[in-house]
C-alpha positions as CSV (number, residue, x, y, z in Angstrom):
1,M,-17.8,-30.1,-28.4
2,R,-17.2,-27.5,-29.8
3,T,-20.6,-26.0,-29.4
4,A,-20.4,-26.9,-25.8
5,A,-17.1,-25.1,-25.6
6,V,-18.5,-21.7,-27.0
7,S,-21.9,-21.8,-25.1
8,W,-19.8,-22.4,-21.2
9,L,-18.1,-19.8,-22.6
10,A,-20.6,-17.4,-23.4
11,G,-21.9,-18.5,-20.1
12,L,-19.1,-17.1,-18.4
13,A,-18.7,-13.9,-20.2
14,W,-22.2,-13.4,-19.2
15,G,-21.9,-14.4,-16.0
16,L,-18.7,-11.6,-15.7
17,A,-20.4,-9.2,-17.0
18,S,-23.5,-9.3,-14.9
19,S,-21.2,-9.3,-12.0
20,A,-19.6,-6.3,-13.3
21,C,-22.8,-4.8,-13.6
22,T,-23.7,-5.5,-10.4
23,P,-24.6,-1.7,-8.6
24,P,-22.5,-1.6,-5.0
25,P,-25.0,-1.6,-2.0
26,Q,-26.4,1.5,-0.5
27,M,-26.5,2.9,2.7
28,C,-29.6,4.6,3.8
29,M,-30.8,8.1,5.4
30,A,-34.4,7.8,6.3
31,E,-37.0,5.3,7.2
32,A,-38.6,5.8,4.1
33,E,-35.6,4.1,2.3
34,C,-35.9,0.6,4.4
35,G,-39.8,0.3,3.9
36,P,-42.5,-0.3,6.3
37,Q,-40.7,-3.1,8.2
38,S,-36.8,-1.6,8.7
39,S,-35.7,1.3,10.6
40,C,-32.7,2.8,9.7
41,V,-30.1,2.7,12.3
42,A,-26.7,4.2,11.6
43,G,-27.2,4.3,7.9
44,R,-28.5,0.4,7.7
45,C,-31.8,-0.9,7.5
46,V,-32.5,-3.0,10.3
47,V,-36.2,-5.1,10.7
48,H,-38.3,-4.1,13.8
49,G,-37.5,-5.8,16.8
50,A,-33.9,-6.4,15.4
51,I,-30.8,-5.7,17.9
52,P,-28.4,-4.8,15.7
53,L,-24.4,-5.5,16.4
54,I,-23.2,-2.2,17.2
55,A,-26.1,-1.5,20.1
56,S,-23.4,-4.4,22.3
57,S,-20.0,-2.4,20.8
58,R,-17.6,-0.5,21.6
59,R,-18.2,3.7,19.5
60,V,-14.5,5.4,18.9
61,V,-14.7,8.2,16.6
62,Y,-11.1,9.8,15.3
63,A,-10.4,13.1,13.7
64,P,-8.8,13.4,10.5
65,V,-5.2,14.0,10.8
66,D,-4.8,15.6,7.0
67,E,-7.7,16.4,5.0
68,A,-7.9,19.0,2.0
69,T,-10.4,19.1,-1.1
70,I,-9.3,19.2,-4.8
71,H,-11.5,20.7,-7.4
72,R,-10.8,21.0,-11.1
73,G,-9.7,24.3,-12.5
74,G,-8.3,25.1,-9.6
75,H,-5.8,24.9,-6.4
76,G,-7.7,23.0,-3.3
77,P,-8.3,24.8,-0.6
78,G,-6.9,22.6,1.5
79,P,-7.6,21.7,5.8
80,S,-8.6,25.5,6.3
81,A,-11.6,25.1,4.1
82,R,-15.0,25.5,6.6
83,I,-17.6,24.4,3.7
84,V,-17.3,22.1,0.6
85,S,-19.5,21.7,-2.3
86,L,-20.2,18.1,-3.2
87,G,-21.7,17.1,-6.5
88,R,-21.3,20.6,-8.4
89,D,-19.3,20.4,-11.9
90,D,-15.8,21.2,-10.3
91,D,-15.4,17.7,-9.6
92,A,-14.6,18.4,-5.8
93,L,-13.1,15.7,-3.9
94,V,-12.5,15.3,-0.5
95,L,-9.0,14.1,0.7
96,L,-8.6,12.3,4.6
97,R,-6.5,10.9,5.9
98,F,-6.6,9.0,9.7
99,Q,-4.3,7.7,12.3
100,V,-6.5,4.1,13.4
101,P,-4.6,2.9,16.8
102,I,-6.7,-0.4,16.8
103,P,-5.9,-3.3,19.0
104,P,-4.4,-6.5,17.4
105,E,-7.4,-8.6,19.1
106,A,-10.0,-5.8,18.3
107,D,-12.7,-7.0,16.4
108,V,-14.3,-3.9,14.1
109,I,-18.1,-4.8,13.2
110,E,-18.9,-1.0,11.4
111,A,-16.5,1.6,9.8
112,Y,-18.4,4.6,9.0
113,L,-16.7,7.8,7.6
114,I,-18.8,10.8,9.1
115,L,-19.9,14.0,7.2
116,Q,-22.0,17.1,8.8
117,R,-24.1,19.0,6.1
118,A,-23.6,22.7,6.4
119,V,-26.4,24.6,8.1
120,G,-28.2,27.2,6.5
121,I,-27.0,26.7,3.2
122,D,-29.4,26.3,0.3
123,A,-29.1,23.0,-2.0
124,D,-30.6,22.1,-5.2
125,P,-33.3,19.2,-5.2
126,A,-30.7,16.8,-6.8
127,I,-29.9,13.8,-5.2
128,I,-26.4,13.6,-5.3
129,A,-24.5,10.0,-4.7
130,L,-21.6,9.5,-2.6
131,H,-19.0,7.0,-1.9
132,A,-15.6,6.4,-0.8
133,A,-12.2,5.6,-2.6
134,R,-9.1,4.4,-1.4
135,I,-5.8,7.1,-1.6
136,V,-2.9,4.8,-2.9
137,G,-0.4,7.6,-3.7
138,P,1.3,9.8,-1.2
139,W,-0.5,13.3,-0.4
140,D,0.0,16.1,1.6
141,G,-2.9,18.8,2.5
142,R,-0.7,21.6,2.2
143,T,0.6,21.0,-1.4
144,V,-1.9,19.2,-2.9
145,S,-3.5,20.6,-5.9
146,W,-6.3,19.0,-9.2
147,A,-3.1,19.1,-11.1
148,V,-1.2,17.6,-8.5
149,Q,-3.2,14.9,-6.6
150,P,-2.6,11.1,-5.9
151,R,-3.9,8.4,-7.2
152,L,-7.4,6.8,-6.4
153,E,-8.7,3.0,-6.6
154,D,-12.3,2.4,-6.3
155,F,-13.4,-0.8,-4.5
156,G,-16.7,-1.0,-4.8
157,A,-18.0,1.0,-1.3
158,P,-22.0,1.1,-0.7
159,V,-23.1,4.0,-2.1
160,T,-24.8,6.8,0.3
161,R,-27.8,8.9,-1.6
162,V,-28.0,12.5,0.0
163,R,-31.4,14.3,-0.4
164,P,-31.6,17.6,0.4
165,V,-34.0,17.0,3.0
166,S,-31.5,14.3,4.4
167,G,-30.6,14.8,7.8
168,P,-27.6,16.3,9.3
169,V,-25.4,13.4,9.8
170,V,-24.3,11.8,6.4
171,R,-22.6,8.1,6.6
172,L,-20.2,6.6,4.2
173,D,-19.1,2.6,4.6
174,V,-15.7,1.9,4.7
175,H,-15.6,-1.4,6.8
176,D,-13.5,-2.8,3.9
177,L,-10.7,-0.3,3.5
178,V,-10.1,-0.2,7.4
179,R,-9.5,-3.8,7.1
180,R,-7.2,-3.3,5.0
181,W,-5.3,-0.3,6.8
182,R,-5.0,-3.0,9.6
183,R,-2.5,-5.3,7.3
184,G,-0.8,-2.1,6.9
185,G,-0.2,-1.8,3.0
186,R,2.1,0.5,1.6
187,D,-0.4,2.1,-0.7
188,E,-2.9,2.7,2.1
189,F,-3.0,6.8,2.0
190,G,-6.4,7.7,3.4
191,V,-9.8,8.1,2.1
192,A,-11.4,10.0,-0.5
193,V,-14.8,11.2,-0.4
194,V,-16.2,11.0,-4.1
195,A,-19.7,12.1,-5.8
196,E,-21.7,11.0,-8.4
197,G,-24.4,13.4,-10.0
198,R,-24.4,17.0,-10.6
199,S,-26.5,19.9,-9.4
200,P,-25.6,23.7,-9.6
201,T,-25.3,24.1,-5.5
202,G,-23.8,20.2,-4.9
203,I,-24.4,19.5,-1.3
204,A,-22.3,21.4,1.1
205,F,-20.1,19.7,4.4
206,A,-18.6,21.6,7.5
207,M,-15.3,20.7,7.5
208,A,-13.7,22.2,9.9
209,P,-14.4,20.8,13.7
210,T,-16.0,23.1,16.4
211,S,-15.0,20.7,19.1
212,G,-11.4,19.1,19.6
213,D,-12.9,16.0,20.8
214,P,-14.9,14.2,17.4
215,A,-16.6,11.8,20.1
216,S,-18.5,14.7,22.1
217,P,-21.6,16.3,20.2
218,P,-20.5,19.4,19.6
219,F,-18.0,18.6,17.2
220,I,-18.7,19.4,13.1
221,G,-16.5,18.0,10.4
222,P,-15.5,14.6,9.1
223,A,-14.6,11.4,11.4
224,L,-13.8,8.2,10.9
225,E,-16.8,6.3,13.9
226,L,-15.7,2.8,14.6
227,Y,-17.8,-0.1,16.6
228,M,-15.4,-2.5,17.7
229,K,-15.5,-5.5,20.3
């Protein structure tokens, strides 16, 4: 009996360790990442001939109501920064807060944080992996800094691997986070963009919008993209 109990506990410990080590899912950035039988549609690999759920959904895009960038060894440039490089040695983070008035009856099919690559800036060939994290402490884009920053919490969001040759639009999956926002928790203060991997240049993103309407094509800058029914 004792031997059986020890074996059961060992199996349980192995199972927990295995689940803890399971890598998060990945978003696609190009057709080549999906294989010959699928296409990359809004960051998802979709089998040829299949109709993605977003095809019959209503698309709504929101600009952030507050944003800032902070980095190790200095004060964040705040919302006036036009270009931010992620994946360098300074551990830069992008902090964003949105006001999302989702109707109670609406069903959020997909939710993405959209980032736009900065044009005309060279990047090191290294791959930079990006994912979203919860901001669980208060912050203000006018005063936040590396030394005084809000607490972050990883919620296992899918990873997007960005290559220098990737397209101009980068999507991060924030569906689970938006579901939490709808519950109105008191520790929901936005979303942070976290980079994994390091390169001398990082990958540059445009942070200042060029259009007042995030749903219009000239818009460049971070935005929240929702597909709802």
